[in-house]
Wavefront OBJ file of the C-alpha trace (Angstrom):
o trace
v 14.686 -15.610 -12.520
v 11.563 -13.262 -12.567
v 9.610 -11.697 -15.267
v 9.128 -7.699 -15.415
v 5.394 -7.214 -15.605
v 5.951 -4.005 -17.569
v 8.251 -5.182 -20.386
v 8.328 -8.914 -19.876
v 12.068 -8.985 -19.554
v 13.676 -11.775 -17.670
v 15.275 -10.323 -14.630
v 17.915 -12.307 -12.599
v 17.171 -12.131 -8.927
v 18.531 -14.307 -6.351
v 15.627 -15.550 -4.302
v 17.809 -15.714 -1.183
v 18.860 -11.959 -1.436
v 15.259 -10.482 -1.442
v 12.458 -10.495 0.887
v 8.640 -9.873 0.110
v 8.142 -6.161 -0.224
v 11.492 -5.394 -1.467
v 11.962 -3.057 -4.355
v 14.222 -3.166 -7.289
v 14.145 -1.799 -10.831
v 14.056 -3.510 -14.205
v 17.291 -3.366 -16.000
v 15.537 -3.137 -19.422
v 12.699 -0.720 -18.961
v 13.622 1.011 -15.670
v 10.299 0.314 -13.937
v 10.176 0.211 -10.207
v 9.389 -3.243 -9.118
v 8.209 -4.848 -5.797
v 8.684 -8.416 -4.782
v 5.099 -9.759 -4.169
v 5.892 -13.411 -3.853
v 9.005 -15.512 -2.969
v 7.919 -18.946 -4.049
v 7.537 -18.673 -6.936
v 9.465 -15.391 -7.323
v 7.012 -12.757 -8.540
v 7.415 -9.012 -9.278
v 4.697 -6.350 -9.614
v 4.895 -2.742 -10.372
v 5.792 -0.709 -7.304
v 3.682 2.252 -6.360
v 5.397 5.574 -6.809
v 6.016 7.647 -3.639
v 3.337 10.038 -4.610
v 0.695 7.243 -5.091
v 1.724 5.872 -1.679
v 1.326 9.116 -0.032
v -2.240 9.637 -1.735
v -3.232 6.076 -0.365
v -1.934 6.984 3.152
v -3.925 10.302 3.023
v -6.981 8.472 1.937
v -6.675 5.982 4.780
v -6.191 8.918 7.240
v -9.244 10.667 5.861
v -11.311 7.515 6.383
v -9.949 7.115 10.107
v -10.895 10.752 10.698
v -14.390 10.246 9.465
v -14.807 7.273 11.762
v -13.464 9.293 14.716
v -15.899 12.175 13.828
v -18.791 9.774 13.707
v -17.870 8.367 17.259
v -17.648 11.950 18.581
v -21.008 12.849 17.142
v -22.702 9.704 18.788
v -21.247 10.577 22.272
v -22.365 14.191 21.875
v -25.829 13.195 21.140
v -25.914 10.846 24.181
v -24.796 13.821 26.310
v -27.670 16.014 24.823
v -30.270 13.483 25.786
v -29.068 13.372 29.513
v -29.491 17.223 29.566
v -33.022 16.920 28.296
v -34.202 14.591 31.102
l 1 2 3 4 5 6 7 8 9 10 11 12 13 14 15 16 17 18 19 20 21 22 23 24 25 26 27 28 29 30 31 32 33 34 35 36 37 38 39 40 41 42 43 44 45 46 47 48 49 50 51 52 53 54 55 56 57 58 59 60 61 62 63 64 65 66 67 68 69 70 71 72 73 74 75 76 77 78 79 80 81 82 83 84
């Protein structure tokens, strides 16, 4: 048994049929839930697809910024070589 974090309904879930990260929906309120722990069995609200895409995009933007900084550093070093 697990509890829905949205409506506190008791949800019957077989611990042997789920893995951490699996998603299911609450039969009472319809919320999308994710298995966050197996022992004890815990559920949390799952991110919607749009929210996941936004997080992925934010992560990609951060990676791009880091790559740009690295390129800027190498360009500055090349410029210094030309000045000598």
